[in-house]
C-alpha positions in Angstrom: 103.7 113.7 97.9 103.9 111.3 95.4 105.0 107.3 95.5 105.0 104.2 92.7 105.7 100.6 92.9 107.9 98.6 91.9 107.0 97.3 88.6 108.1 94.0 86.5 108.5 93.5 83.2 107.7 90.0 81.5 109.8 87.7 79.8 108.7 84.8 77.1 110.5 82.1 76.7 110.7 79.7 73.1 109.6 75.9 73.2 112.0 74.2 71.2 110.6 70.8 69.3 113.0 67.8 68.1 112.6 65.0 65.4 113.5 61.6 67.2 114.6 58.6 64.8 113.6 58.3 61.2 109.8 59.6 61.9 108.8 63.2 60.3 109.4 66.0 62.3 106.2 67.8 64.0 105.6 70.8 63.0 107.6 73.2 64.6 105.3 74.8 67.3 105.2 79.2 67.4 106.3 80.9 70.8 104.0 82.9 71.8 104.5 86.4 71.2 106.3 88.2 74.2 104.5 91.0 76.0 105.5 94.2 74.8 107.5 95.9 78.1 105.2 97.8 80.7 105.6 101.9 79.3 105.9 103.4 82.5 106.2 107.1 83.7 106.1 108.6 86.7 103.1 111.4 87.5 105.7 114.6 87.0 105.0 118.0 88.2 104.6 118.8 84.0 101.6 116.4 83.8 99.8 117.3 87.0 99.2 120.9 86.7 98.2 120.5 82.6 96.2 117.5 83.7 94.7 119.9 86.7 94.0 122.6 84.2 92.3 120.8 82.0 89.8 118.7 84.7 89.4 122.1 86.7 87.7 123.7 84.0 85.7 120.9 82.3 84.9 119.8 86.2 83.7 123.5 86.6 85.4 123.6 90.0 86.4 126.5 91.6 90.3 125.9 93.9 89.9 125.6 97.3 92.5 127.5 97.5 95.0 129.4 95.4 98.6 128.1 96.4 97.6 124.3 97.4 97.1 122.0 94.2 94.1 120.3 93.1 95.1 117.3 91.9 97.0 115.1 93.1 98.5 111.4 91.1 100.5 108.6 91.3 101.4 106.0 88.3 99.8 102.7 88.5 99.6 99.5 86.9 96.7 97.4 86.1 96.5 94.1 85.3 95.3 92.8 81.7 91.9 93.3 80.6 91.1 90.9 78.3 88.9 87.8 79.0 89.9 84.1 79.2 91.6 81.7 80.8 94.5 82.3 81.7 93.3 86.4 80.6 96.1 87.3 77.1 96.9 91.4 77.6 99.7 93.2 78.5 99.7 95.1 82.2 99.3 98.9 81.3 100.5 102.2 83.6 97.7 105.0 84.2 97.7 107.7 86.0 95.5 107.6 89.0 94.1 111.5 90.0 92.1 112.6 93.1 91.0 116.3 92.0 89.2 118.6 94.7 87.5 122.1 95.0 84.0 123.7 95.2 80.9 124.1 93.0 78.3 125.5 93.7 80.0 126.1 96.7 79.7 122.2 98.2 82.8 120.6 98.2 83.6 117.7 95.5 86.3 115.0 95.0 86.1 113.2 92.5 89.0 110.3 91.6 89.3 108.4 87.7 92.6 106.6 86.3 93.9 108.8 83.1 96.3 106.5 80.6 99.8 108.1 80.0 98.4 110.6 77.6 97.4 112.6 80.4 93.7 112.5 78.9 92.1 108.9 78.5 89.9 108.2 80.8 90.9 104.2 81.9 88.6 104.7 85.1 86.4 107.3 84.6 86.6 110.2 86.6 83.7 110.0 89.4 82.6 111.0 92.6 84.6 109.8 95.8 82.9 108.3 98.8 86.0 108.6 101.0 85.8 110.3 104.3 87.9 112.9 103.3 85.1 114.4 101.5 83.6 115.8 104.5 86.8 117.7 105.3 87.6 119.1 101.9 90.8 120.6 103.2 92.6 116.7 104.5 95.7 116.8 103.8 96.6 113.7 101.4 99.2 111.5 99.9 98.7 107.9 97.9 101.1 105.1 97.7 100.5 102.4 94.7 100.2 98.5 95.9 98.5 94.9 95.1 96.9 94.8 98.0 95.1 91.4 97.2 97.5 89.9 94.5 95.6 90.0 91.8 98.0 92.1 89.2 96.5 95.4 89.9 97.9 98.0 92.0 94.9 99.6 94.6 95.3 103.0 95.5 96.0 103.2 100.2 95.6 107.4 100.9 97.2 108.4 104.0 95.2 111.2 105.0 95.3 113.2 107.8 93.1 116.2 109.2 94.8 119.3 110.0 92.3 121.1 112.3 93.2 118.6 115.4 97.1 118.4 116.3 97.0 114.5 115.6 93.9 113.0 113.5 95.3 110.6 111.1 94.1 107.6 109.2 94.3 105.6 106.5 91.8 105.2 103.3 92.5 102.2 100.8 90.9 102.2 97.0 90.1 99.7 95.5 90.3 98.9 91.9 87.5 96.9 90.5 87.6 96.2 86.3 86.6 100.1 85.0 85.5 100.8 89.1 87.5 102.8 91.8 85.8 101.5 95.2 86.4 103.6 98.3 86.8 101.3 101.7 86.7 103.6 105.1 90.4 103.0 106.4 91.7 102.3 110.4 92.7 105.2 112.0 96.4 105.6 112.5 96.8 108.4 115.2 94.1 110.7 116.8 93.3 113.1 119.5 90.7 115.6 120.1 90.4 117.5 122.9 86.7 117.7 123.3 86.7 114.4 123.4 88.0 111.6 125.9 89.4 109.6 123.0 92.9 109.6 122.0 95.4 107.3 120.5 99.2 106.5 118.4 100.0 103.7 116.1 102.2 103.6 113.5 101.5 102.0 110.1 103.6 99.3 108.0 103.1 96.8 105.5 103.5 92.9 105.7 104.2 91.1 101.9 101.6 87.2 102.5 102.6 85.7 98.8 101.1 88.0 96.0 99.3 90.2 98.3 100.1 92.6 100.9 98.5 93.5 104.1 98.7 96.8 106.4 99.9 96.5 109.8 98.5 99.0 112.3 100.5 99.4 115.6 99.4 100.7 118.0 101.7 102.0 121.3 99.1 104.3 123.3 95.3 104.0 123.3 92.7 105.5 125.2 90.2 101.9 123.9 88.7 100.5 120.8 86.0 103.5 119.5 85.4 104.9 116.7 88.2 107.0 116.2 91.0 104.7 117.5 92.0 101.6 117.3 92.3 99.0 120.7 96.5 98.9 122.1 98.6 96.2 120.4 99.2 94.8 116.9 96.5 95.0 114.0 96.5 92.8 110.7 94.4 93.7 108.1 93.9 92.4 104.7 92.1 93.5 101.8 89.2 90.7 100.9 86.8 91.4 98.1 85.3 95.3 98.4 85.8 95.8 102.8 89.4 95.3 105.3 89.4 92.8 107.8 91.7 92.0 110.7 93.3 88.7 110.3 95.5 86.8 112.9 99.0 86.9 113.3 
């Protein structure tokens, strides 16, 4: 399942200069060149399948399941990369991809960002460190949201372990330049018959200025533990390379 964030195209305005009285008119200022409209393209099934075929072969992977896709993708927005104050350049769209498979019998999970041509690596394909690596068949869908307000989309990975009736959690993948940072997020729901831990919650989002906070409303819980949040509302913000609970 794929969801894309909304993208707005910037507009530039010209600056007009007029002369007063009999004085010579100052030289006209040249208006800054407008940024090109952001090229945007959803990750279609055709694009996804083409990237999967190429990357599975390049990385020497064996698919976990002949019927299930090895690659998941979603279009994200990257902020201008030029240095300076203010930064120059234009935002860029690309495909965030996550690839799963086996190599030498061991589970492998890779991720990165490719250009809209499906080949150029905007962020190099590299091993992922999320908890899903230990659960090769964990189900996932991604949501692209700018969590910290820096103009670049981050990724929310909604994951579920199909071995349990209820085992759902969130991982966040923060974009830092040409690197992806895996951040363990909160458990949303859990029920394991072998341990006395159970909880059920709902995930939502709340805008906070240019940033977006994650909100987990836990409606039932056996208590705060490794697999569960405590009962109540938990609001989380991306601060640096970690999620922190904030007052509300």
